[in-house]
N, C-alpha and C positions, 0 to 999 in steps of 0.2 A: 598461411594457416598452419595450425599445429594440432597434434593429437591431444585431446583432453585427458588428464590423468584421472582415471575412474577410481578414486579413492572412495569412499563410502557411499554407496547408494544404499542407504539404509532402509529404505522402505520399498520400494517397488510399488509405489503407491498403488494403490489399488488399482487395482487393476492394474496393476502394476505388473506388468510383465515386465513389468518394468516397474517398478515402483521402486525399485531400488535394489541395491545389492552391494553391501560393503565388502570389498575385496579384502579388507584388513581383518575382518572377522571380530573386531573388538567394538563395533558400534560407533567408531569415530566418524566424524563428518567433515566435509570440506566447506569452503566458502570464506567470506570475509572474517568471521569470528568476532568475538567481543572486543571492542576497543574502549579502554577506560577513558571516560570523559567525552565519548562520542556515542552515547546511547540515549540521547534525548529522542523524543518522537520524531522530530525533523531529521535527526541524524540517521535513525533507523530507516525512515522512509527513503532517504537519499541512498543508503546502502542497498535497499531492496531494488530501487530503480536501476542502480548500477549493475546489480546481479542479473536482473531481467534483460537489460540491454546487451549484456555480454553473453549470457549462458542460456537464456530461455529459448526453447526450440522455435517458437513462433515469434521471435523478437521483431520480425518485420511487420507483425500485425498489432504491435503495441501502439498506443497513441503517440503522435510525434512529440507532443509536449505534455509532460506529467509534472504537476506542481506538487512537491513534497509537503507544502504547507496546507494543501487542500484536504488532507485525510487525517483523521484522529489517531490512526494507528496503522501498522503494516498489514494487519488482517484485512481491513477495509480497502486499503490501497490495492492489494493484490486482487481482491474480488472485483474492484472497479475497472482495472486496466487489462486483464487478460481477455482474449477474444471469446466469443460465445461458445466456440467448440470445446473450450477447456473447462471440463468439470472435474478435473483431477488435481489441480494444483491447490495446495493448502499450506497452512503454517501451524506448527505446534509450539507450545512452550518447551523449554529445555527439559523441565520435569516431566511433562507428558511424553516426550520422546524417550526419556530414560525408562519410564514406567512401561511403555508399550513395547519398545523394541529391544531394550537392553535387559531390564529386570523382569519383563513379561508378567506384570502384576497390575491389579486394579482393586479398589475397594468395592465390595458388593456381595452378592449371593452366589454368583458364578454360573449364570446361564444366559442364553440368547433367546429372544422372543420373536414371534410373528403374531400380529394381531388378527384375530378372526372375529370381527365385530358381529357378523351375521349370526355366528354360533354362540356369541357371548363368552368366548374363551381366549386365553393366550395359548398359542401353540408353542411348545418348547422345541427350539431348533437344535440346541446342543447344550451340554452341561460339562463344566470343567471338573476333572476327577476329584481333586482334593478340596473342593469348594464346599461351603455350607449346603448348597443345593444338592451337590453330588452325595454328600454324606447322609442327607435326609432321604435319599432314594428317588429324587426327581430325575427323570431320564428324558432323552429326546423322544418326541411323540406323545409326551404327556400333555394334558389340557388343564391349564390353571383356571379354576372356576371361581375362586374368591380370594381376595387379599384383605387381611386385617378385618375379617368379618363382613366385608362388603362384596357382593357378587360382581364379577367382571362386567356383566351387562349394565349394572348400575354405574360402575367406574367409567365404562365407555360412554354412557350417556352424559356423565359429568364432564368428561374430556371434550365431547363435542359441543357442550355448552360453555366451554372455557371456564368451568368452575374449579378445575383442578389441573395439575400437571403430573407427569410421571414421578417427579420428585415428591409430590404430595402422596402418591399411591405407595411408593416403595420407601420413602424416607430418604434422608441425606446419605450419601456414600461415605459413611464414617464407621469406624470400628465400634461394634457393640449395638448398633441400631437393630431393633427387633422387627421382624416381619413374619406375620402368621399367614400361611398359604394353605389352600385346599386345592387338590388336583385329582384328575382321573388318569390313571396309568394307561399305557397303550392296550393292556389286556382288559380294560374296563373297570378294574378295581379302584376304589376311592382311597385317597390318602390325604394326610395333612401333617403339618409340622410348623413349629415356630423356629425360625432361623435367625441367627445373629450375623450381621455383616462383618466381614473381615477382609484382610488383604488376600486376594485370590491369585493363585499362580495359574497361568494360562498354558496348560499342556497343549501342544500343537497337533498331536496325533490323537484322535478321538476314539478310534477302534481299529483293531487288527483281527482278521479272520481268514481261515482257509476253508474252501468248499470243495467237496468231492464231486466231480462231474464226469461220469463214465470212468474212463481210465486216466483222467487228468485231474490235477489239483489247481484250483483257481485261488490266487491270493488277492486279498482286498484290504485296503487301509484308507481311513478317513484322515485327510490332512487339512488343518484349519488355517494356518498362517505361516508365512515365511519370515521368521525372526531368528535371532541368534541361537536360542535354545533348540531350534528346529533341527539343526545338524545332528544332534545326538538322538532326538526323538525319532527322526527318520531312520537313523542307523538301527535303533532298536526294532523298528517296524520291519525293515528289510531282513534283519536277523531272524525274525519270526516267520518270514516268508521264504526263507532259503529253500530252493529246490522246486518252487511252484512252476507250473507249465504256462499259466496265464496270469495276468496282473490287472486288477481294477483299482484305479486311484480315484478316490472320491474327493473332488475339489469343489463341490457344489456351493459352499459358502466361503471359499477362500478368496479374499480380496487382494492377495498379493503380498509382496514384501521383498526380501533379499533375493537378488538374482542369483547369487552364488548357490543358494539353497535349491532353486529351481534347476540349476545346472547339476547339482549333486543328485537330485531325484532322477532326472532324465538319464544321467550317466549310469547310475546304479541299475536302472531298469534295463538298459540296452547297451552296455559298454562295448560288447563285441562288434556292434554296428556303428558306433559313433566315435570310437577312439581316434584321435588326431583329426577329427572333422570339426567344422565351424559350428559352435553352439549358437552364437548370436553376433550380429554386426550392429554396432551403435551408429545411428545417423544423427549428427548434430546440426546446429545451424551453420551458416556460412563462415562463422569465425573459426571453425574447427574441422579437422579431417575426420572421416569415418574411422572406426576402430572395431576390430573383430577379436573375439576370444574363442578358444576351442572348448569342446566338452571337457569337463574336469570333474573327477570324483570328489575333489575337495576332501572333506573328512569322511566321505562315504567309504565303506569297507565291503559289504556284501554286494556281489554283482549277479543279477539275475540273468543277464544276457538273453533277453526275450526279443522275438521278432514282431511281437504285437503287444500293444498296450491299450487298455480301455480306460477312458477318463469320463467321470460323471460331472456334468456341468449345469449351471443355471446362469441367470443374469447377474448373479453375485460372484461368479467365477471371473476374476479379473487379473490383469497384469501378469505377475509371475506365473499364475495358474495357466493363463493363455500361452505364456512363453514355453512351458513344458510341452504343450500340445504342438505349437508351431515349430519349435526347434527339433522335435523328434520326427515330425512328419516327412522330411526328405529321406529318412534313413530306415524307418520301420513303419509298419501299419499302425496308425492311430485311429481307434474307433471312439467316437464321442457319443454319449447318451445323455439326454435331458433336453434342455432348451439352450438357445444361443447364449454365448458368453457375453460379458459386459462390453467388450470392444475397447480395450486399452493397450494398443501396441506401442505405448510410449512409457517413459519412465523418468525418475528424478534422481539426481545426485544431490542430497540435502546440503544446504548451505547454512551456516550459523551467522546470525545477526544478533549480537548481544545475547539476551536470554531466549531468543526465538530460533527455531529450526524451520527453515523454508524448504518446502517440497514443491518447487516449481518445475514444470515439465522441461527436461533438458535434452531428451533424445528420443528417437523412434527406434524400435528394434526390428531387425529383419532376420529371417532364418537363412540357412546356407544356400537356398535358391533365390534369395533376394525378396521373399514375400514378407510383408508386414503391414498391409493395408486391410486391417479387419476392424475398422472403427465401428462397424455395425455389429460386431461380434462374430465369433466362429460358429458356424451352423453345426448342429448335431448330426451324426450319422443316423441315429434313431431317436425319435421324439418320445419324451416321457415327462410327466408332470411331477413336481416335487410336492407331495401332500403333507409331509411332516407329521404323519400319523403313526409311524412305527419307529422303533428304536434302531440304532445303527446295526448293520450286518443282518437285518431281517430280509430274507428273499422276497417278502411281500411288499417291500418298498418299491414303488414303481420304477425308480431309476436303476436300483440294483437288480431288480427282477428282470428288467429289459436287458441289462448288460449280460446277465447269466443266460438269458434266452439267446442272445446273439452269439455268444461263445458256443452254445450247444447246437444251434441251428444254422449259423453262418449267415443269418439275415435278420432284419428287424421283424418284430412280431406284427401280426395283422393290426393290433391296436395302435402300434407306433406308426404304421403306414397310413392308417386311417386318420390319425392326428396330423400327420404331415400333409395329407391331402386337404384336410379342413383348414389348416394354417395357410396353405398356399392359396386357397380360395378367399380366406378372410384377411390374409396379410397379417395375421396375429399368431401369437404363441401362448397357449393357455398354461398357466402355472398356478394351480390351486385357487382357481377362481379369479386370477389376475392375468393381465396381459403382460408378458415379459417385456415387450417393447415399451409399454407404459411405465415400466420401472426405469427406463432410460430417458424418456422424454415426457413432458407434461402435455396438457391438452392443446397448448399453443405450439407444440413441436420443439420447445426449448429444452436443452439438456438439463437433466436433474443434477442434484448434488452428488458429490463423490460417494460411491457405494461403500467404500471402506469407512468413511465417517459415519454413514448411516448404520453400519454394522456396530460400530462402537457405541452409538447412541441407543441401540436396541439390546445392549448388554446390561444385566443387573446383578 
């Protein structure tokens, strides 16, 4: 056996505590690479089979015989052969990879949605700063009531009747496409605007704030994804939080990404406690030896040196988000607030096959104490529901409010304790009218699709 060279783990796939983490920092990837004259469908299928046999974490659970001629493309081959437990492996085109992880752009309006069919509105989860939606004044917590003159109640009815798709509602993701929207702000005021789609730059820090709590200052920042530009986004956030006594990291929608960025965040938060300690150990299949890496500031500059970190989580907090929590836990107090995380203690080192980038699970991650079995998610210290009815940094937000309460009182609120008791009785976790565990499994108990892919599909 030999140690695998961890060159680009670019995504830390969702939930990606792994999802990836390119050590090179340039977005490069490993794997077979394009071979001129060897990129027919059959050739690509053969290369994928070889990649899985050699590097896939659960290669012993693959079918013994895989016929490369039996699948029309590598996308359907991967979907067909991975075991049921794997909802995290996926394939992007090279252009999709470049747009998401390197260029950090997409064509659209620049916001993420959550459907509230009962209320007949789209709840806005986040808005990118310099996007058409951001410039028009749309914010997290807004409720979109109508699009292109049609109420959302009517659109939802048409969607349920399979009369339209989301592309019909918002139009194609092309520059210059007009979308007229009406919405209700978190303060109840009505607003509307006609927006033109454009290439949206995806800032990864959504908000930074400082709160005064008695004689202490509490720092708070919202972190959305672990990609190349995150290193500088995180640096700017920590610069604004210099000198705080407590830190709240909001990872509620962060599906993961580059492991090196997770390392940077954890190191900058508590460098005094983690310097020279093991950040993560990668466990591969039997073809390779395990490999460990230490905590590393990377491109991080400001060091808060805190003995306690609070992290806000939901079922959408995956991979590298979970890695921040799990890797810090042996060294400082980590308080989590919200609902259980997605449960992805595994990651990918992307491999290139012609013009495709394969994110097949390559390794499991363990912290310094050897713990990494949280496939059912990391349980919160204090339960709270994500309602998406307030803007970022609003203390009335259930997750942030509960975190501030814990820091002030040293315990979970009565409401959080009551929710925990109810969840224990029902075996469920309430999240804005949904069951968090149902976000992970369908009615037959089968794993649902990759939460990171779901997030991309809910962006407009």
